[in-house]
N, C-alpha and C positions, 0 to 999 in steps of 0.2 A: 201207632201204638208203641208204647215202650214199657218195659218191665222194670219195676223198682222194688228194692227190699222194704219191708214194712218195719217201722220202729217197734221197739220192745213195748209190750203191754199196751197195744194200740188196736182199736177196731176201726176199720174203714168200710163204709157201707156202699154197696153198688149204687151208682148214679150220683154219688157225692163228689164234691170238689176235692181233689187230691193235691197235697202240697208236699214239698220237700223241706225237711228241717236242716239245720246247719251241718249235720252229719251225712246228709244225702239220703236219709231214710224217708219213706212215704208216711204221711200222717194226714188226718182229715184237716182241711183248712180251718183255721181259727184265728182269733186275735192274738197278737203277741204284745209284749210290753216295751220292747226296744228294737231299734232298727238292726242292731247286731244279731238279734234272734229272729228277725223277720223270716217268715216262710215264703217259699216260692211256689205259686200255684202252677201245676203242670198239666191239668186236664181233669177228665171225669173218670171215676173208678168204673172199670169195665168188667173185670173178672179176676179171680185169684189165679196166679201161676203157682205151680206146685200144689194144686188142690183141685177141687171139682170146679169146672167153669161155671160161672154164673152165681158164685157164692160171695158173700161178704168176706172180707179179709179180717178174720178174727185172730189176732196174735196176742191174746190176753188170757192167761199169762203166756209169755214167750220172750225170747231174746231177739234183739234186732237182727233182721235178715233171716229169721227162721222160716218165714213165708214171704212171698212176693205178690205184688199186685200189678195188673196191667192198667195203665192210664192212657186214655185216648184224647188227642187234641181234636177239635172240631167245633161246631156250633151247637150249643145245647141250651135248653131252657131251665132256668132256676127261679126260685122265689126271690123276692126283693123286700127291702125294708121301707118301701114307699118313697125313697129318696130319688129314684130313677124315673125320669119323665122323658117325653119325646125330645126334649132339649139335649139329653145325654146320648142320643143315638150317634154313633161314630166316635164316642169318647170312651176312655177306660172306665171300668167298674172294678170293684174290689171284693174279695171274698170275706164276708162278715163271719161266716161259718161254713160248714161243708155243704150246705144247700141253700144259702142266702147270699145275695150280692148287694152291694151298696154303692152309692155314687162317690163317697169320700174314702180316703185312705186311713182315716183315724177317727176315733170317737170325739165328740164335741169336747173341747178343752184340752185334748191330748197334744203334747208338743212333738211327738215322734210318730212316724208311720206305724200303724198297728195291723193293717190288713194287706194281704198280698194282692198284687194286681192280678185279677182273674182274666180279663180280656176286654175286647171292644164290644160295646153294646151294639147289637145288630138291629133289634126291634123290640118294641114292647108288645107282648101278646095281649089280645083282648081280655084274657084272664087277669092281667096285671103282672104276670110273670115276665121275665126278661130273657131274650135270646142273647147268649154271650158267645163270642168268637174267640176260642182259646188259641187260635193261630196268631192272633195279633195282641200280644201282651207288651207292656212297657213297664219299666220300673219308674218309680217316682222318687225324686230327691226328698229326703226328710226335712 
């Protein structure tokens, strides 16, 4: 587990995929428009630091670093966009948003990487959700 400052005017929800922005502040994972602004997925939101444990990190309104969040690496289950199949087990998946992963690093037709590497696909749950290993992440060349 590591502690990260939360970006200004940002809400991070417990259990969501946490990413770091270019300034090193924690934000919910989401799509970006350029590789220069690409987020780096760091794990799952566990609790607020400097607040009551087990709460969402609500820094809205707020300045960057006013509160912190603990992010944990490990193997966690997330929703997927139906692009991940058994063929992707052992391969990287990407954070489409803070609770959804996808098999590709960009939207159809996009010329740059838009989604942060979340981790390695460990298994497909019978529910259709995906087990993701945040210990094994790789970056993808745009």
